[in-house]
C-alpha positions as CSV (number, residue, x, y, z in Angstrom):
1,A,148.7,100.9,89.8
2,L,149.8,102.3,93.1
3,D,150.9,105.5,91.4
4,V,147.7,105.9,89.4
5,N,145.6,105.2,92.5
6,R,147.4,107.9,94.5
7,E,146.6,110.3,91.7
8,V,143.0,109.4,90.9
9,N,141.7,107.1,93.7
10,C,140.6,104.2,91.4
11,V,141.6,101.0,93.3
12,T,139.5,99.5,96.1
13,D,141.7,96.5,97.0
14,F,144.8,94.7,96.0
15,I,144.3,91.0,95.4
16,H,146.7,89.1,97.7
17,G,148.2,85.9,96.3
18,C,148.6,87.2,92.8
19,E,152.4,86.8,92.9
20,D,152.0,83.2,94.2
21,Q,149.6,82.5,91.4
22,L,152.2,83.7,88.9
23,Q,154.9,81.4,90.4
24,K,152.5,78.5,90.0
25,L,151.7,79.4,86.4
26,K,155.4,79.4,85.5
27,K,155.6,75.7,86.5
28,Q,152.7,74.7,84.3
29,K,153.4,73.2,80.9
30,E,150.3,74.6,79.2
31,K,150.2,78.4,79.0
32,G,146.8,80.0,78.5
33,L,146.0,82.8,76.0
34,L,146.4,85.4,78.8
35,Y,149.5,83.9,80.4
36,G,151.1,86.4,82.8
37,I,148.9,89.3,82.0
38,P,147.9,91.3,85.1
39,I,144.2,92.1,84.9
40,S,142.1,94.5,86.9
41,I,138.6,93.5,88.2
42,K,135.6,95.8,88.9
43,D,134.7,95.9,92.6
44,H,131.4,93.9,92.5
45,I,132.9,90.9,90.7
46,N,133.6,88.2,93.3
47,C,137.2,87.3,94.2
48,K,138.0,84.8,96.9
49,G,139.0,86.4,100.1
50,H,137.7,89.8,99.2
51,I,134.5,91.8,99.5
52,S,132.3,92.9,96.6
53,S,130.9,96.1,98.1
54,G,129.0,97.5,95.1
55,G,129.8,100.8,96.8
56,M,127.4,100.0,99.7
57,V,128.3,99.8,103.4
58,K,125.9,96.9,104.0
59,F,128.2,94.6,102.0
60,L,131.4,95.4,104.0
61,G,132.6,92.4,105.9
62,Q,131.0,89.9,103.6
63,V,134.2,88.2,102.4
64,K,133.6,86.0,99.3
65,E,134.5,82.3,99.7
66,E,135.0,81.7,96.0
67,D,136.0,83.4,92.8
68,S,133.3,84.3,90.3
69,I,133.2,82.1,87.2
70,I,134.8,84.8,85.0
71,V,137.7,85.1,87.5
72,Q,138.2,81.3,87.5
73,V,138.3,81.3,83.7
74,L,140.7,84.2,83.6
75,K,143.1,82.3,85.9
76,H,142.6,79.2,83.9
77,Q,143.8,81.2,80.9
78,G,146.9,82.4,82.8
79,A,145.7,85.9,83.7
80,I,146.7,87.4,87.0
81,P,143.8,89.3,88.7
82,F,145.7,91.8,90.9
83,V,143.4,94.7,91.9
84,K,139.7,95.5,92.3
85,T,138.5,98.9,91.1
86,N,136.1,101.6,92.3
87,I,132.4,102.0,91.4
88,P,129.6,104.4,92.2
89,Q,127.2,103.4,95.0
90,T,124.8,100.7,93.7
91,M,126.6,101.0,90.3
92,I,123.6,102.5,88.6
93,N,125.3,105.8,88.0
94,Y,127.3,107.6,85.3
95,D,129.9,108.9,87.8
96,C,132.2,107.0,90.1
97,S,131.9,107.9,93.8
98,N,130.7,106.2,97.0
99,L,130.8,106.8,100.7
100,I,133.3,103.9,101.3
101,F,136.1,104.7,98.8
102,G,135.3,108.2,97.7
103,Q,135.5,109.9,94.3
104,T,137.5,108.6,91.4
105,L,138.9,111.2,89.0
106,N,139.6,111.1,85.3
107,P,143.3,110.7,84.8
108,L,143.1,112.8,81.6
109,N,141.6,115.7,83.5
110,H,141.2,115.7,87.2
111,Q,138.3,118.1,87.0
112,K,136.3,115.5,85.1
113,S,134.6,112.2,85.9
114,P,135.9,108.9,84.5
115,G,132.3,107.9,83.9
116,G,130.5,105.0,85.4
117,S,129.8,102.6,86.6
118,S,133.1,100.9,85.6
119,G,134.8,104.2,86.3
120,G,137.6,102.7,88.4
121,E,138.5,100.4,85.5
122,G,138.5,103.3,83.1
123,A,140.7,105.5,85.3
124,L,143.2,102.8,86.1
125,I,143.6,101.6,82.4
126,A,143.7,105.2,81.0
127,G,146.3,106.1,83.7
128,G,148.6,103.3,82.8
129,G,148.0,101.1,85.9
130,S,146.4,98.2,84.0
131,I,146.5,97.0,80.4
132,L,143.3,94.9,80.6
133,G,140.3,95.0,82.9
134,I,136.8,93.5,83.4
135,G,133.9,95.9,83.8
136,S,130.2,95.4,83.6
137,D,127.5,97.1,81.6
138,V,123.7,97.5,81.8
139,A,123.1,100.9,80.2
140,G,126.5,102.1,79.4
141,S,128.7,101.2,82.4
142,I,131.5,99.9,80.2
143,R,130.9,102.1,77.2
144,L,130.7,105.4,79.1
145,P,134.0,105.1,81.0
146,S,135.7,103.9,77.8
147,S,134.5,107.0,76.0
148,F,135.3,109.4,78.9
149,C,138.8,107.9,79.3
150,G,139.7,107.4,75.6
151,L,139.6,103.6,75.8
152,C,138.0,100.6,74.0
153,G,135.3,98.6,75.8
154,L,132.8,96.0,74.9
155,K,129.4,95.0,76.3
156,P,128.9,91.5,74.9
157,T,125.6,90.0,73.9
158,G,123.4,89.1,76.8
159,N,124.3,85.7,78.5
160,R,127.4,85.5,76.3
161,I,129.7,85.5,79.4
162,S,128.8,84.1,82.8
163,T,128.0,86.7,85.4
164,S,127.7,84.2,88.3
165,P,128.3,84.7,91.1
166,S,128.5,88.4,91.3
167,A,126.5,91.4,92.5
168,F,124.3,90.7,89.5
169,S,123.3,87.3,90.6
170,D,122.9,88.5,94.2
171,S,120.7,91.5,93.4
172,T,117.0,91.7,93.9
173,F,116.1,94.2,91.2
174,V,114.9,93.1,87.8
175,L,116.4,94.7,84.8
176,A,114.7,95.0,81.4
177,V,118.2,95.1,79.8
178,T,120.6,92.2,80.4
179,A,123.6,93.1,82.5
180,M,126.8,91.8,81.2
181,L,130.5,91.6,82.1
182,G,133.0,92.7,79.4
183,P,136.6,93.7,78.7
184,M,138.1,97.2,78.7
185,A,141.5,98.0,77.2
186,R,143.4,100.5,75.1
187,D,142.8,98.8,71.7
188,V,140.3,96.5,70.0
189,D,142.8,93.7,69.6
190,S,143.1,93.4,73.3
191,L,139.3,93.1,73.7
192,A,139.2,90.4,71.0
193,L,142.0,88.4,72.7
194,C,140.2,88.6,76.1
195,M,136.9,87.5,74.5
196,K,138.6,84.6,72.8
197,A,140.2,83.5,76.1
198,L,136.9,83.8,78.0
199,L,134.8,81.9,75.5
200,C,136.4,78.5,76.2
201,E,135.4,75.1,77.4
202,E,136.2,76.1,81.0
203,M,133.5,78.8,80.8
204,F,131.0,76.5,79.2
205,Q,131.6,73.7,81.8
206,L,131.5,76.0,84.8
207,D,128.2,77.7,83.7
208,P,126.0,75.5,81.5
209,T,123.6,78.4,80.9
210,V,126.2,80.1,78.7
211,P,125.8,79.0,75.0
212,P,128.9,76.9,74.1
213,I,129.8,79.1,71.1
214,P,133.6,79.9,70.8
215,F,134.9,83.2,69.6
216,D,134.9,83.5,65.8
217,E,138.1,85.1,64.7
218,E,137.2,85.0,61.0
219,V,133.9,86.9,61.6
220,R,135.9,89.7,63.4
221,L,138.6,90.0,60.8
222,R,136.2,90.2,57.8
223,G,133.9,92.7,59.5
224,N,133.8,96.2,58.0
225,P,134.7,99.1,60.4
226,M,131.7,101.5,60.9
């Protein structure tokens, strides 16, 4: 991730304590579905002890006191959140640049954009600095970077995954299309594994507004590719 960041400027912060978390996980008898997998997190998703800038100076210095629910669930499933990744200012943009962290480049072609708003995720994963990441999508913010960077990404159905607390829940604007968090990776199987891990009892207990419907592996396997 350090090497990729030096090349394309995609990481906004390294999550301290990730190595300690891994050592604690090793001592646990029950291993989650994502045990030991390092996972990157889009900038605006709250991680305890870190800022969620949304690319805006006004949010600098506002250190979050708790992990967002999706980060809590990822940790419950054994994943290791280790970096936060760059976004465009306010996130409503198809590029990936802001006045705090600067411009993120596409690792496949430095003359091109990685897309947005989950551009830092797209750049880091495509560059080989992460194997699984969490982005967000209102009108293409997972799907566009995935397309630009040659990856797979999923915007889940609205309210399928908890978005609380994050920049979504703190925002004052009303969106006609539901904003959602979702996985980004190099292949569809990784997206499916992540969704299966997220749609668990821990998620449903932490956020009762999320319908308690587990991931249906049989439906995915019998689906016909388009």
